[in-house]
C-alpha positions as a LaTeX table, in Angstrom:
\begin{tabular}{lrrr}
\hline
Residue & $x$ (\AA) & $y$ (\AA) & $z$ (\AA) \\
\hline
Unk1 & 175.62 & $-91.04$ & $-107.14$ \\
Unk2 & 175.50 & $-88.41$ & $-104.43$ \\
Unk3 & 178.08 & $-88.47$ & $-101.64$ \\
Unk4 & 177.75 & $-86.85$ & $-98.23$ \\
Unk5 & 180.97 & $-85.19$ & $-97.00$ \\
Unk6 & 182.26 & $-87.16$ & $-94.02$ \\
Unk7 & 184.68 & $-86.48$ & $-91.22$ \\
Unk8 & 186.76 & $-89.44$ & $-90.04$ \\
Unk9 & 187.89 & $-89.62$ & $-86.41$ \\
Unk10 & 189.55 & $-91.97$ & $-83.96$ \\
Unk11 & 188.51 & $-92.27$ & $-80.30$ \\
Unk12 & 190.27 & $-94.16$ & $-77.52$ \\
Unk13 & 189.08 & $-96.25$ & $-74.58$ \\
Unk14 & 192.19 & $-96.45$ & $-72.38$ \\
Unk15 & 191.58 & $-98.63$ & $-69.31$ \\
Unk16 & 193.76 & $-99.30$ & $-66.28$ \\
Unk17 & 193.39 & $-100.67$ & $-62.76$ \\
Unk18 & 194.26 & $-98.15$ & $-60.04$ \\
Unk19 & 193.68 & $-98.73$ & $-56.33$ \\
Unk20 & 191.72 & $-101.90$ & $-57.14$ \\
Unk21 & 189.26 & $-100.09$ & $-59.44$ \\
Unk22 & 188.77 & $-100.13$ & $-63.20$ \\
Unk23 & 189.44 & $-96.61$ & $-64.48$ \\
Unk24 & 189.22 & $-94.92$ & $-67.87$ \\
Unk25 & 191.26 & $-92.04$ & $-69.21$ \\
Unk26 & 188.99 & $-89.05$ & $-69.92$ \\
Unk27 & 189.61 & $-85.51$ & $-71.09$ \\
Unk28 & 187.47 & $-82.48$ & $-70.24$ \\
Unk29 & 186.73 & $-80.69$ & $-73.48$ \\
Unk30 & 188.06 & $-77.15$ & $-73.66$ \\
Unk31 & 186.24 & $-76.15$ & $-76.87$ \\
Unk32 & 182.73 & $-76.51$ & $-78.32$ \\
Unk33 & 180.82 & $-78.69$ & $-78.86$ \\
Unk34 & 180.27 & $-80.06$ & $-75.34$ \\
Unk35 & 182.76 & $-77.62$ & $-73.83$ \\
Unk36 & 183.40 & $-78.57$ & $-70.20$ \\
Unk37 & 182.09 & $-82.15$ & $-70.57$ \\
Unk38 & 184.17 & $-85.27$ & $-70.07$ \\
Unk39 & 184.95 & $-87.22$ & $-73.25$ \\
Unk40 & 187.21 & $-89.97$ & $-74.51$ \\
Unk41 & 190.50 & $-88.84$ & $-76.04$ \\
Unk42 & 190.37 & $-88.64$ & $-79.82$ \\
Unk43 & 190.17 & $-86.43$ & $-82.85$ \\
Unk44 & 189.99 & $-86.11$ & $-86.63$ \\
Unk45 & 192.20 & $-88.07$ & $-89.02$ \\
Unk46 & 194.61 & $-85.89$ & $-90.95$ \\
Unk47 & 195.04 & $-86.40$ & $-94.73$ \\
Unk48 & 198.48 & $-87.97$ & $-94.31$ \\
Unk49 & 197.57 & $-90.28$ & $-91.39$ \\
Unk50 & 196.18 & $-93.75$ & $-90.98$ \\
Unk51 & 193.72 & $-94.41$ & $-88.16$ \\
Unk52 & 196.13 & $-95.75$ & $-85.56$ \\
Unk53 & 198.57 & $-92.90$ & $-86.19$ \\
Unk54 & 195.75 & $-90.47$ & $-85.45$ \\
Unk55 & 194.80 & $-92.34$ & $-82.29$ \\
Unk56 & 198.37 & $-92.24$ & $-80.95$ \\
Unk57 & 198.85 & $-88.59$ & $-81.89$ \\
Unk58 & 195.63 & $-87.53$ & $-80.19$ \\
Unk59 & 196.50 & $-89.53$ & $-77.09$ \\
Unk60 & 199.87 & $-87.78$ & $-76.83$ \\
Unk61 & 198.48 & $-84.30$ & $-77.61$ \\
Unk62 & 195.49 & $-84.45$ & $-75.26$ \\
Unk63 & 197.03 & $-86.29$ & $-72.30$ \\
Unk64 & 200.82 & $-86.12$ & $-72.56$ \\
Unk65 & 201.06 & $-89.87$ & $-71.96$ \\
Unk66 & 203.71 & $-91.96$ & $-73.73$ \\
Unk67 & 202.16 & $-93.99$ & $-76.56$ \\
Unk68 & 204.94 & $-96.43$ & $-77.36$ \\
Unk69 & 204.00 & $-98.66$ & $-74.39$ \\
Unk70 & 200.35 & $-98.86$ & $-75.36$ \\
Unk71 & 198.94 & $-101.60$ & $-77.59$ \\
Unk72 & 195.78 & $-100.46$ & $-79.40$ \\
Unk73 & 193.11 & $-102.62$ & $-81.00$ \\
Unk74 & 189.97 & $-101.61$ & $-82.83$ \\
Unk75 & 186.66 & $-102.04$ & $-81.01$ \\
Unk76 & 184.01 & $-100.84$ & $-83.47$ \\
Unk77 & 183.01 & $-98.10$ & $-85.89$ \\
Unk78 & 180.36 & $-95.53$ & $-84.98$ \\
Unk79 & 178.49 & $-93.59$ & $-87.67$ \\
Unk80 & 175.06 & $-92.48$ & $-86.48$ \\
Unk81 & 174.04 & $-89.41$ & $-88.55$ \\
Unk82 & 173.54 & $-87.20$ & $-85.49$ \\
Unk83 & 176.46 & $-88.35$ & $-83.33$ \\
Unk84 & 178.38 & $-85.08$ & $-83.83$ \\
Unk85 & 176.62 & $-81.68$ & $-84.00$ \\
Unk86 & 179.37 & $-80.33$ & $-86.27$ \\
Unk87 & 178.33 & $-82.59$ & $-89.14$ \\
Unk88 & 178.53 & $-86.18$ & $-90.34$ \\
Unk89 & 181.45 & $-87.82$ & $-88.55$ \\
Unk90 & 182.38 & $-91.50$ & $-88.49$ \\
Unk91 & 184.63 & $-92.61$ & $-85.63$ \\
Unk92 & 186.73 & $-95.74$ & $-85.22$ \\
Unk93 & 187.19 & $-96.61$ & $-81.54$ \\
Unk94 & 190.34 & $-98.19$ & $-80.14$ \\
Unk95 & 190.81 & $-100.08$ & $-76.88$ \\
Unk96 & 193.96 & $-100.32$ & $-74.78$ \\
Unk97 & 194.55 & $-102.03$ & $-71.44$ \\
Unk98 & 197.56 & $-100.56$ & $-69.68$ \\
Unk99 & 199.39 & $-100.84$ & $-66.35$ \\
Unk100 & 199.16 & $-97.91$ & $-63.97$ \\
Unk101 & 200.57 & $-94.93$ & $-65.89$ \\
Unk102 & 201.60 & $-91.46$ & $-64.68$ \\
Unk103 & 198.92 & $-88.83$ & $-64.23$ \\
Unk104 & 197.93 & $-87.40$ & $-67.64$ \\
Unk105 & 198.61 & $-83.77$ & $-68.51$ \\
Unk106 & 196.01 & $-81.98$ & $-70.65$ \\
Unk107 & 197.04 & $-80.32$ & $-73.88$ \\
Unk108 & 195.67 & $-79.39$ & $-77.30$ \\
Unk109 & 191.89 & $-78.78$ & $-77.05$ \\
Unk110 & 191.53 & $-80.58$ & $-73.68$ \\
Unk111 & 190.98 & $-78.45$ & $-70.58$ \\
Unk112 & 192.05 & $-81.29$ & $-68.30$ \\
Unk113 & 192.70 & $-85.03$ & $-68.34$ \\
Unk114 & 192.26 & $-87.58$ & $-65.60$ \\
Unk115 & 191.79 & $-91.22$ & $-64.71$ \\
Unk116 & 188.13 & $-91.66$ & $-63.73$ \\
Unk117 & 186.43 & $-94.68$ & $-62.16$ \\
Unk118 & 184.37 & $-96.31$ & $-64.92$ \\
Unk119 & 181.36 & $-96.45$ & $-62.58$ \\
Unk120 & 181.64 & $-92.69$ & $-61.96$ \\
Unk121 & 182.24 & $-91.50$ & $-65.52$ \\
Unk122 & 178.77 & $-89.93$ & $-65.78$ \\
Unk123 & 177.33 & $-88.55$ & $-69.00$ \\
Unk124 & 180.04 & $-88.20$ & $-71.62$ \\
Unk125 & 180.12 & $-85.99$ & $-74.72$ \\
Unk126 & 178.97 & $-87.21$ & $-78.14$ \\
Unk127 & 178.13 & $-90.95$ & $-78.07$ \\
Unk128 & 181.13 & $-91.74$ & $-75.87$ \\
Unk129 & 178.92 & $-93.43$ & $-73.25$ \\
Unk130 & 178.19 & $-96.16$ & $-75.77$ \\
Unk131 & 181.80 & $-96.37$ & $-76.94$ \\
Unk132 & 183.02 & $-96.68$ & $-73.34$ \\
Unk133 & 180.44 & $-99.37$ & $-72.55$ \\
Unk134 & 181.46 & $-101.32$ & $-75.66$ \\
Unk135 & 185.13 & $-100.99$ & $-74.78$ \\
Unk136 & 184.61 & $-102.18$ & $-71.20$ \\
Unk137 & 182.58 & $-105.17$ & $-72.36$ \\
Unk138 & 185.29 & $-106.03$ & $-74.91$ \\
Unk139 & 187.89 & $-105.90$ & $-72.14$ \\
Unk140 & 185.79 & $-108.12$ & $-69.88$ \\
Unk141 & 185.31 & $-110.67$ & $-72.64$ \\
Unk142 & 188.99 & $-110.68$ & $-73.63$ \\
Unk143 & 189.98 & $-111.49$ & $-70.06$ \\
Unk144 & 188.00 & $-114.72$ & $-70.41$ \\
Unk145 & 189.82 & $-116.17$ & $-73.40$ \\
Unk146 & 193.17 & $-114.34$ & $-73.57$ \\
Unk147 & 196.03 & $-113.55$ & $-71.14$ \\
Unk148 & 195.40 & $-109.82$ & $-71.65$ \\
Unk149 & 194.86 & $-109.28$ & $-67.91$ \\
Unk150 & 198.64 & $-109.41$ & $-67.54$ \\
Unk151 & 198.78 & $-106.11$ & $-69.49$ \\
Unk152 & 197.38 & $-104.42$ & $-66.38$ \\
Unk153 & 200.16 & $-105.89$ & $-64.25$ \\
Unk154 & 203.82 & $-104.96$ & $-63.81$ \\
Unk155 & 206.32 & $-107.26$ & $-65.59$ \\
Unk156 & 206.59 & $-109.36$ & $-62.39$ \\
Unk157 & 203.36 & $-109.98$ & $-60.50$ \\
Unk158 & 201.73 & $-112.25$ & $-57.96$ \\
Unk159 & 198.62 & $-114.34$ & $-58.54$ \\
Unk160 & 196.88 & $-112.14$ & $-55.98$ \\
Unk161 & 197.70 & $-109.04$ & $-58.06$ \\
Unk162 & 196.43 & $-110.76$ & $-61.20$ \\
Unk163 & 193.23 & $-111.73$ & $-59.38$ \\
Unk164 & 192.78 & $-108.09$ & $-58.39$ \\
Unk165 & 192.78 & $-107.18$ & $-62.09$ \\
Unk166 & 190.05 & $-109.70$ & $-62.87$ \\
Unk167 & 187.98 & $-108.54$ & $-59.91$ \\
Unk168 & 188.29 & $-104.89$ & $-60.93$ \\
Unk169 & 187.47 & $-105.47$ & $-64.60$ \\
Unk170 & 184.67 & $-107.97$ & $-64.01$ \\
Unk171 & 183.35 & $-106.08$ & $-60.99$ \\
Unk172 & 182.98 & $-109.18$ & $-58.83$ \\
Unk173 & 185.02 & $-110.94$ & $-56.11$ \\
Unk174 & 186.68 & $-114.25$ & $-56.97$ \\
Unk175 & 187.59 & $-117.18$ & $-54.75$ \\
Unk176 & 191.37 & $-116.91$ & $-54.21$ \\
Unk177 & 192.12 & $-120.67$ & $-54.15$ \\
Unk178 & 189.97 & $-121.47$ & $-57.16$ \\
Unk179 & 191.47 & $-118.58$ & $-59.11$ \\
Unk180 & 195.02 & $-119.63$ & $-58.24$ \\
Unk181 & 194.33 & $-123.18$ & $-59.36$ \\
Unk182 & 192.79 & $-122.09$ & $-62.68$ \\
Unk183 & 195.58 & $-119.65$ & $-63.52$ \\
Unk184 & 198.47 & $-121.97$ & $-62.69$ \\
Unk185 & 196.84 & $-124.97$ & $-64.41$ \\
Unk186 & 196.06 & $-123.12$ & $-67.66$ \\
Unk187 & 198.90 & $-123.94$ & $-70.09$ \\
Unk188 & 201.06 & $-120.95$ & $-70.96$ \\
Unk189 & 199.06 & $-118.38$ & $-69.00$ \\
Unk190 & 201.75 & $-117.47$ & $-66.47$ \\
Unk191 & 205.28 & $-118.67$ & $-65.76$ \\
Unk192 & 206.96 & $-118.71$ & $-62.32$ \\
Unk193 & 210.10 & $-116.66$ & $-61.84$ \\
Unk194 & 211.41 & $-118.68$ & $-58.92$ \\
Unk195 & 211.41 & $-115.67$ & $-56.62$ \\
Unk196 & 209.00 & $-114.31$ & $-54.03$ \\
Unk197 & 207.80 & $-110.98$ & $-52.66$ \\
Unk198 & 206.06 & $-109.74$ & $-49.50$ \\
Unk199 & 204.48 & $-106.67$ & $-51.11$ \\
Unk200 & 201.02 & $-108.31$ & $-50.85$ \\
Unk201 & 201.48 & $-108.54$ & $-47.07$ \\
Unk202 & 201.58 & $-111.74$ & $-45.06$ \\
Unk203 & 203.64 & $-114.69$ & $-46.21$ \\
Unk204 & 205.99 & $-114.43$ & $-49.20$ \\
Unk205 & 204.12 & $-114.84$ & $-52.48$ \\
Unk206 & 205.56 & $-116.37$ & $-55.62$ \\
Unk207 & 206.28 & $-114.03$ & $-58.53$ \\
Unk208 & 205.19 & $-114.76$ & $-62.10$ \\
Unk209 & 205.43 & $-113.22$ & $-65.54$ \\
Unk210 & 203.24 & $-113.62$ & $-68.61$ \\
Unk211 & 203.56 & $-116.97$ & $-70.33$ \\
Unk212 & 203.65 & $-117.79$ & $-74.02$ \\
Unk213 & 199.95 & $-118.50$ & $-74.57$ \\
Unk214 & 197.92 & $-116.21$ & $-76.81$ \\
Unk215 & 194.59 & $-117.82$ & $-75.93$ \\
Unk216 & 193.43 & $-119.54$ & $-72.74$ \\
Unk217 & 192.28 & $-123.16$ & $-72.79$ \\
Unk218 & 190.08 & $-123.57$ & $-70.84$ \\
Unk219 & 188.87 & $-119.94$ & $-70.67$ \\
Unk220 & 188.55 & $-117.97$ & $-67.42$ \\
Unk221 & 184.76 & $-117.74$ & $-67.34$ \\
Unk222 & 183.05 & $-114.92$ & $-65.46$ \\
Unk223 & 180.51 & $-117.37$ & $-64.04$ \\
\hline
\end{tabular}
């Protein structure tokens, strides 16, 4: 049986909410192919690495961001024959939802790194448009049936701040009262701290932290 030599890579869709907008971490490529184009962080798997180790190493090398705070999960595998002009490369994409992190610092083969509004990402290198779209849709879906939206929040947050995450990720405004009722009535979604804050403006708002639930029943439907 004939075998085609393959390259194995890991790419990352790192999403956060900044200034009320869903943003993705992109690097501007400093080397060919696609030199000067925006792309997702990522790179080739080394012989002594597993996939997640590669993903974390590339994230640190290309952006300078700390990786120990970031939970990664696989989104999909991409293996179209012509996805990389250098040869046959299969890539495993990872998704992470993170709270607002420091500004990234480019390194390795990246000319620059930045948080970019998902709606303004433009044409990305390779097939990263598709990978980004798949990652965003995965994030939107996970916010329906899991408490993952709290990953975008600080350890202590208000219901208004949590609603802002849903609005940014889903790209649609939500009724504040209805959202508050759903969140506080869903078992294990959030837990009150017994303290308040005025950082939202107006009257003091109750502070919460993530509850113990791993899935939401009933789900937070986008409709």
